N, C-alpha and C positions, 0 to 999 in steps of 0.2 A: 268763388264765382265773382264776388264783388270786385276783386282785384283784376280779374280778367276783363270785366265789363269796362273798367276805366281805360284800358288801352285799345279796346275793340269798339268799332262803330256800332251804335244802337241799331236795331232792326228798322228798316224803312217802313213807313206806314202801310204801303201796299203789301209788303212781305208779312208784316204782322197780321194783316187781315186774312192772309192765306195760312196762318198757323205757325209761321216761323217765329221762334222766340229768342234767337241769338243765344247768348250765354245764359243758361238757367240751370237749375238743379231739381232733381226729383228725389226726395229723401236725402241721401248723402252722395249721389253720383252726379258730377257736373257734365253738362252736355252743351255743345255749340251747334245750334241748328240754324243754318243760313242757306239760301239758295246758291247753287253753283259749287258748293264744297264737295270734295270727294271724301267719303266717310268709310272708315273701317269700323264695323260693328260686330260685337260678339254678344250672343245671348245663349242661355243654357236652359236645360230642363229644370223643373221645379225642385226635383229631389237630388240634383247634383251638388248642391250645397245644403247639407242637412241643417236643420234648425239649431242643433247642438253646436255647429261650427260657425254660427252667425258672426261671432267676433272676428274670425278670419276674413270673412267677406268684407266687413267694415274696415279691416286693416288694408286690404287690397285697394279699397276706394280712396284711402288716405295717401297712397303712394303718389307723389307728384309727377315723377318722371314717367312719361307714357310707355317707354320701352321697358322699364323695370316693372311697371304695373302689368303690362301685357305678358311678360315672361313668367311672372309669379302666378298670374291667373291661369295661364296656359299649362304650366306644370301641375297645378292643382287639378284642373279639369281632366288632364290626361291620365290621372290616377284611376279614372273610371268610376267615380262615385255614382251612386244611384242605380236605377234599373237599366239605364242606357237604352231607352226605347228606340233611339235613332239607329241602332244596329239592325233593326228590322227593315229589310229592303223596301217594303211597301210604304213605311212611314218616312224613310229617308227620301224616297222618290217623290212623295207628295210635297215635302218641304222644298226640295230642289225645283220641282216643276213650278211651284208658286213663285219663286224668285224669277225664274226665266219667263213665266207667263206675263207678269206685270212689269218686267224690264225689257220687253220685246222691242222697244224703240231705241236700242243701243247698238253701237258698233255697226256690224254688217247687216243687222236686222232692219227690216223695213218698217216705216211708219207713215201713215196717211198724212199728206200735206196739211199743215195747220193744226195737227193734233199735238197738244202740249205733252211734253215728255215727263213722265212721272219720275223716272230715274234711269241712269245708264249703268247697267250691270257690268262690272269689270273683273271680278273674281269671287269665288266662293268655295267653301268646303262644309260638308255636313259630317260631323264627327259623332261618335256614339252618344255623347251627352251634351254636346254644344254645337254651335254654328258660327262660322266666320263669313262675313259678306263684305265686299268692297264695291262701292257704287257711288256714282256722282249724282247728287241731288238735283232734281229738275224743278217741276212745277208744284211738287207736293213736299211738305216738310218731312224731315227725317223721322220725327216722332210719329207722324201719321203712317209713313211707309212701314216702319218696324212694327208699330201697333197692328196694322193690317195683316202683315205676315204672321204674327204670333196668334192673333185672334182666329184667322182662317185655318191655319195649319193645326192649331191646338184643338179646334173643334173637330176636324176630320180625324186627327190622331186619336183622340179620346173615343171617337165612334169606333175606330178599328180595334182599339184596345178594350172596348166595353167598360170604359171608366168615366168618371165625372171629376170635376174639380180642375185645378190649375195644372196645365201640361208644361208651360214654360214658366220660368221665374219671372217676377213682375218687371224688373228693370233690365237694363242692358248697358254694356260699356261701348263707348265710341271714341275714336280718334280721327280728327280730320287731317288730311294729307297736306303737308306744308309746301312740298315741292315735288317735282317729277322723281327725284331719287328716293325720297321718302315713300312714294307710291310704289316704285319698283321693288324696294326692300319688303314692303308690306305684302305685295302680291306674291312674292316668293315665300314669304313666311306662311301665308294662308295655304298655298298649294302644297307646301312641303310638311304641313302639320301631320298628315297620316304617316309619313316616313319618320318624322321626329318621334311620334308616338309608337313606332315600331309595328305598325299595322300592315304596311307594305314596304317593298324595297324601292319601287319607282312611283313617284306621285301620279303618273298616268294610270297606274293599276287601281287606284282608288276609285270606285264607281260613282261617288257622289261629290265630285269636285270639278271645277273648271279646267283643271290641268289636262284632262283627257281631250279637251276641245281645242287645244293649242296646236298650231302647225309648227313646222321646223324653225320658223322665225319667231316663235312665241306669240303670234297673233291669235286672238280668240276667235274661233270660227263657230258661230251658232246658226 
């Protein structure tokens, strides 16, 4: 993180007051949290990385190349560790609804004039034990957005399951989009995850993904 800070501009004073921290780390995961960045975020259920395999999780975090790290994590999560509570339609729906509700000021969705945009939702998929979301950061920091998603959906999911304790794992992985091509590849990656995991043949068949909302030109219609 120190090396990344040296070539990156420090957060502006007004951004810092809004909770944007620039390059920072929580535990052993690096994050770049700045307004205007389009972020690819992955977070997973608390039991999808068993404590006995903690060393593997730390190994993933040390992989420097974003693509390699993402592929290794994805392959691991797609093995289906844990109870996979997100297979339950009512839980997957509340997670997806939460993304869409608070990202309602994006794309073709309306927003009252003068209302600050929290984030612009661009793609997502809810898998059996993890979630991918692609969004452009607006007036609220990435850390606050992801924290709010996890807190709200975790509370509701535990209520449905009749459980207590952590529903989501504590941290998350994020990669900011460097250019339009990087974003296009990431979008395809997210929406093709169910086919890659051999859950469906066509991405549009997966019921908890942005793929089913795209028109014939690939435009997201919400």
